[in-house]
N, C-alpha and C positions, 0 to 999 in steps of 0.2 A: 617681249623679250626681240633685241637689233638680231640681226640678221648673221651677226659671227657668232651669238650663241645660239640660235635655230641649228647653224651649221654643224657646231660641236655636238649640241643636241641630238642631231642624226645620226652622225658619227659615233658617239656611245651607243646607241639605240643599236644600230648595224652592227655593233661590235658582240653588242650582248647576242644577239639574234644569231650571229653566226658560231658564237661559240657553246649554244644550246643547240644549234643544228650540228656543228661538225663530228659529236659524237656519237649523233643518232646513223647518219650516213657512214662513219667509221664502220659501224657493226656492222656492216652492209656490203655484198660483193658487187663491183667497180656497174657491172650490168646496172644493180636495182642503184647505184646511186645515180647511173647518167639516166635515167627516164624519170624518176623522181624530177631531178631537176628540171629535165624537160618540159615536163608537165608543170612546175612550179613558173618557170619562164612563158610558155606558153600563155598561162593566167597571167600573167603580170601584163602581158603585150596584147594578151585579149583586155586587157582593163582602158587601154590604148584608145580614141579616137581612129576607127580604121584608116582615116588620113596621114595618122602620126606613125599607125603599130612598124613598115618597113624603114623609118628614120629609128623608131627606136630597138627595132632587133637590131638593126645595124650598127647603134650606137654600141647598145651594149655586149655585141660578139665584138666589138673593136676593144674596148675595154679589158673582157674577157681574156684577149690576145694579150692586152698590153701588161697584166696582171699575173700572167702565164711564169713568167722564169723568178717574179717575186716570190711566187708561191711556191714553184720548182724547190730555189736555194731554203725556204724554209724546212719545205719536204726533209729535204736532204743536206745538210750542211754539210755530212763529211764529205760528201760528193753521190755521185748518182748512180745508181748501182749498175745501171745498161754503161757507162762509161768503161 
């Protein structure tokens, strides 16, 4: 499988996983969502070699920051409720 197909396959799998997880999270209060996501992120970072954890965490947080406006627009297509 060439690199482009591998990347495409990863994106498809990621989107499938998000579709499964989103409704599970949505049925729970924000506090439960947040602590579940924190545990999952900690597990993800713990799977990295200790010398790579800080870089992995910083990269992850930076990408999350970049994604927030995109996700916010999806969540509130008719305007943010706090505006």
